C-alpha positions in Angstrom: 121.2 84.0 73.6 119.5 84.6 77.0 115.6 84.7 76.6 113.6 87.6 77.9 110.7 87.2 80.3 107.2 88.6 79.6 106.0 89.4 83.1 102.3 89.6 82.1 102.5 86.2 80.5 104.2 84.8 83.6 101.3 86.1 85.8 98.9 84.2 83.6 100.5 80.9 84.8 100.0 81.8 88.5 96.8 80.0 89.6 96.8 80.3 93.5 96.8 83.3 95.7 99.8 83.7 98.1 101.9 81.2 96.2 104.9 83.1 94.8 106.7 81.8 91.7 110.4 82.4 90.9 110.8 83.9 87.5 114.4 85.1 87.7 117.6 85.6 89.7 120.2 88.3 89.9 123.2 87.2 92.0 121.6 86.0 95.3 118.3 87.8 94.8 115.3 86.0 93.5 112.6 87.8 91.4 109.2 86.3 92.2 105.7 87.1 91.1 102.5 86.4 93.1 98.8 87.1 93.0 97.4 88.2 96.4 93.9 88.4 97.6 92.7 88.6 101.2 94.8 88.8 104.3 98.1 86.9 104.6 99.8 86.4 107.9 101.8 88.6 110.3 105.5 87.6 110.0 109.0 89.0 109.6 112.3 88.1 108.1 115.0 88.5 110.6 117.9 88.8 108.2 116.4 89.7 104.8 114.7 92.7 103.3 111.8 92.3 100.8 110.9 94.5 97.9 107.2 94.6 96.8 106.4 96.2 93.4 102.7 96.4 92.6 101.9 95.5 89.0 98.1 95.5 89.2 95.6 96.2 91.9 96.1 97.6 95.4 98.0 96.4 98.5 97.8 97.4 102.1 101.0 96.6 104.0 100.2 96.5 107.6 102.9 97.2 110.2 102.7 97.3 113.9 102.8 101.1 113.9 100.4 101.7 110.9 99.8 100.8 107.3 101.1 101.8 103.9 98.7 101.7 100.9 100.2 100.9 97.5 98.8 100.9 94.0 100.0 99.9 90.5 103.5 101.3 89.9 104.3 101.7 93.6 107.0 99.8 95.5 107.9 99.3 99.1 110.9 97.7 100.8 110.2 96.0 104.1 113.2 96.2 106.3 114.6 93.1 107.8 113.2 92.2 111.2 110.0 94.3 110.7 106.7 92.5 111.3 104.3 93.0 108.5 101.1 91.6 107.0 100.1 92.1 103.4 96.4 92.6 102.7 94.7 92.9 99.3 90.9 93.4 99.3 90.8 92.6 95.5 93.3 90.6 93.4 96.7 92.2 93.4 99.7 91.3 91.3 103.1 91.8 92.8 106.7 91.4 91.9 108.9 90.4 94.9 112.6 90.8 95.0 114.3 89.1 98.0 117.4 87.1 98.9 117.2 83.4 98.0 117.5 82.6 101.8 114.2 84.3 102.6 111.6 82.0 104.0 108.1 82.7 102.7 106.5 83.4 106.1 109.7 83.8 108.2 109.6 81.7 111.4 105.8 81.4 111.2 104.4 78.3 109.5 100.8 78.2 108.3 98.9 76.3 105.6 99.8 79.1 103.2 103.6 78.7 103.8 105.5 77.7 100.7 109.0 76.1 100.6 111.4 77.5 98.1 111.1 74.3 96.1 107.3 75.0 95.8 108.0 78.4 94.4 109.7 77.1 91.3 
């Protein structure tokens, strides 16, 4: 039998902001959870799209031509090649769905950048 995943319980194990954790996989897509707080880093993913689903809190997704404001229950797909910067004034819980090939901060490397191995 395949075990289910309690997403709320999985979030309780996330200790650091901006440090996604893989909780599942469907074909070549990874399902990750992350707690966000503050401003991240401007970046893009040349060949991959990312889906952000807000579980708790609020998220501002900044784009070069404006911002999208999201709350619990909202989701947003960031198209491939589009520069974006997630910002959460208060703690925000998100589910991310993205191809396994997606690098955390695209071609930008900062102290917050996590390798895929660090996300397991």
